[in-house]
C-alpha positions as CSV (number, residue, x, y, z in Angstrom):
1,M,89.8,103.2,117.2
2,N,93.2,102.4,115.7
3,T,93.2,102.5,111.9
4,T,96.8,101.7,111.3
5,P,97.0,99.0,108.6
6,L,98.2,95.7,110.0
7,P,100.0,92.9,108.2
8,D,97.7,90.0,107.1
9,V,98.0,87.4,110.0
10,R,97.8,84.6,107.5
11,D,100.8,85.8,105.6
12,R,103.7,83.9,107.0
13,T,106.1,85.7,104.5
14,V,105.8,88.9,106.6
15,D,109.2,89.3,108.3
16,P,108.5,90.3,111.9
17,R,111.9,91.8,112.3
18,A,111.3,94.2,109.4
19,V,107.9,95.2,110.8
20,V,109.2,95.7,114.3
21,N,112.2,97.6,113.1
22,A,110.0,99.9,110.9
23,A,107.6,100.5,113.8
24,M,110.5,101.4,116.1
25,D,112.1,103.6,113.5
26,A,108.7,105.4,113.1
27,H,107.7,105.6,116.7
28,A,110.7,105.2,118.9
29,G,113.8,105.8,116.8
30,N,115.9,106.9,119.7
31,V,115.9,103.7,121.7
32,S,119.1,101.9,122.4
33,G,120.3,98.8,120.4
34,G,119.7,96.6,123.4
35,I,116.1,97.7,123.8
36,R,115.5,97.2,120.1
37,A,117.1,93.7,120.3
38,D,114.7,92.8,123.2
39,Y,111.7,93.9,121.1
40,L,112.9,91.9,118.1
41,A,113.5,88.8,120.3
42,F,110.0,89.1,121.7
43,Y,108.4,88.8,118.3
44,E,110.4,85.8,117.0
45,G,108.6,82.7,115.7
46,D,104.8,82.9,115.6
47,R,104.5,85.5,118.4
48,F,104.2,88.4,115.8
49,V,101.5,86.6,113.9
50,E,99.6,85.8,117.1
51,S,99.9,89.4,118.4
52,M,98.5,90.7,115.1
53,R,95.6,88.2,115.3
54,Y,94.9,89.5,118.8
55,V,94.9,93.2,117.7
56,R,92.7,92.5,114.7
57,R,90.0,91.1,117.1
58,Y,89.6,94.4,118.9
59,P,86.6,95.6,116.8
60,Q,84.7,92.4,117.4
61,E,85.6,92.3,121.1
62,L,85.0,95.9,122.0
63,P,81.2,95.5,122.6
64,V,81.8,92.6,124.9
65,L,84.6,94.6,126.7
66,A,82.4,97.7,127.1
67,E,79.8,95.6,129.0
68,L,82.4,94.0,131.3
69,L,84.5,97.1,132.2
70,P,81.9,98.6,134.6
71,Q,82.3,95.4,136.7
72,V,86.0,95.9,137.3
73,A,86.4,96.4,141.0
74,T,90.2,96.6,141.1
75,P,91.8,100.1,140.9
76,V,93.2,100.7,137.4
77,T,95.8,103.1,136.2
78,I,95.6,103.7,132.4
79,I,98.8,105.1,130.9
80,A,98.7,106.4,127.4
81,G,100.9,108.4,125.1
82,R,99.3,111.6,123.8
83,H,101.0,111.2,120.4
84,D,100.6,107.4,120.0
85,H,99.8,106.7,116.4
86,V,99.6,102.9,117.0
87,V,97.2,102.8,119.9
88,P,95.4,106.2,119.9
89,L,94.5,108.1,123.0
90,A,90.8,107.3,122.3
91,N,91.5,103.7,123.3
92,A,92.6,104.9,126.8
93,E,89.7,107.2,127.0
94,F,87.3,104.3,126.1
95,L,88.6,102.4,129.1
96,H,88.6,105.5,131.4
97,Q,85.0,106.2,130.6
98,R,83.9,102.7,131.6
99,I,86.0,101.5,134.5
100,P,84.7,102.7,137.8
101,N,87.8,103.0,139.9
102,R,90.3,104.3,137.4
103,R,92.9,107.0,136.8
104,L,94.1,108.1,133.4
105,V,97.7,109.3,133.0
106,V,98.5,110.9,129.6
107,L,102.2,111.3,128.9
108,D,103.6,113.6,126.2
109,T,104.9,110.6,124.3
110,G,104.2,108.3,121.4
111,H,103.6,104.5,121.4
112,F,106.7,103.6,123.4
113,A,105.9,105.7,126.4
114,W,107.9,103.6,128.8
115,E,111.0,104.0,126.6
116,E,110.4,107.7,125.7
117,S,109.6,109.0,129.2
118,P,110.8,106.3,131.7
119,V,110.8,108.6,134.7
120,E,107.2,109.8,134.1
121,Y,106.1,106.3,133.3
122,S,107.6,104.8,136.4
123,T,106.3,107.6,138.5
124,A,102.7,106.9,137.3
125,I,103.2,103.2,138.2
126,L,104.7,104.0,141.6
127,D,101.8,106.4,142.3
128,A,99.3,103.7,141.4
129,I,101.0,101.2,143.6
130,S,101.3,103.6,146.6
131,S,97.7,104.9,146.3
132,S,96.3,101.4,146.3
133,S,98.2,100.2,149.4
């Protein structure tokens, strides 16, 4: 389970831009300015606070999720970064152990796998689409 400290969701003084910039510096420092701007725009307003509230609920929701995952009938491709310090590989493995019709793709990346290895990431998606057709 992820143990990275999260900002207090009730603290409206937390600057989402500072947190997102720090996360990108720590986990995807080589992304272009345009990509960084897109991430920053996504978390404007209350979106950052809402996303943190969602993430903080994981520990309470995991037992419910664990019971529901074996019922998933749709083919699922789980893509994870081997060096992700935000959402650890154990989270992907949790899903992989419980979903019946699944495939786990582990990329040699951190948290921003789609930015760090776009070719490998898109290949995994295209493989998933073509194998389910």
